[in-house]
C-alpha positions in Angstrom: 68.6 193.8 74.3 68.8 197.5 75.3 66.7 199.0 78.1 65.6 202.6 77.9 63.2 204.1 80.4 62.1 207.6 81.4 64.8 207.7 84.1 67.7 207.2 81.6 68.6 203.6 82.6 69.8 203.0 79.0 73.0 204.9 79.8 73.9 202.4 82.5 72.5 199.2 80.9 73.7 199.5 77.4 74.1 196.7 74.9 77.6 195.7 76.1 76.8 195.6 79.8 73.3 194.2 80.1 74.5 190.7 81.1 77.2 191.9 83.5 76.4 192.0 87.2 74.2 188.9 87.4 75.1 185.9 89.4 72.8 182.8 89.4 73.0 180.0 91.9 70.9 176.9 92.3 69.5 175.8 95.6 67.0 172.9 96.2 65.6 173.0 92.6 65.2 176.7 92.8 67.5 179.5 91.8 68.9 182.5 93.7 69.7 185.5 91.5 72.0 188.3 92.6 71.7 191.4 90.5 74.4 194.1 90.9 73.3 197.6 89.7 74.4 201.2 89.6 71.6 203.7 90.2 71.3 207.1 88.5 71.8 210.1 90.8 68.5 211.6 91.9 66.5 208.3 91.5 65.0 206.6 94.5 67.3 203.7 95.2 64.6 201.7 97.0 62.2 202.1 94.1 64.7 201.2 91.4 65.8 198.2 93.4 62.3 197.0 94.0 61.4 197.4 90.3 64.4 195.4 89.2 63.6 192.7 91.8 60.0 192.4 90.6 60.9 192.4 87.0 63.5 189.7 87.2 61.3 187.5 89.4 58.3 188.0 87.1 60.2 187.2 83.9 61.9 184.1 85.3 58.7 182.7 86.8 56.0 183.7 84.3 57.9 183.8 81.0 60.4 181.0 81.5 58.7 178.9 84.2 61.8 179.0 86.5 60.9 179.0 90.2 63.0 181.5 92.0 63.9 181.3 95.7 65.1 184.9 95.9 66.2 187.8 93.8 68.7 190.0 95.6 69.5 193.5 94.2 72.8 194.9 95.4 73.4 198.6 94.7 77.1 199.1 94.0 77.0 202.8 93.4 75.4 205.9 92.2 76.2 207.5 88.9 75.5 211.0 87.5 73.7 210.5 84.2 74.5 212.6 81.2 71.5 214.1 79.4 
C-alpha cells in the first residue's frame, strides 16, 4: 500500500515504511493506537495530524469494526520534501 496525496506524503510513507511508527495497545476491549509521523515542511502540522487521526479511527471502526478508545498522533519531526 502506497499513499500519495497532493502534499507529497508518498515520499514519507513509501512502501517500505508504511507500517513503521504504529503502536497498538488493547485496553478494556478497545484499542489505543499511537501513530508516529514526520510532517513535510510547509504543511500545517495540526491539519495533517487531525487528518491522520480521523482516517485511522474511521478505517478501524467502519471498515474493520474495531472500537477505538483513542488514536494518538505524535509528530516526531519535520522533513523538507524533494519535488
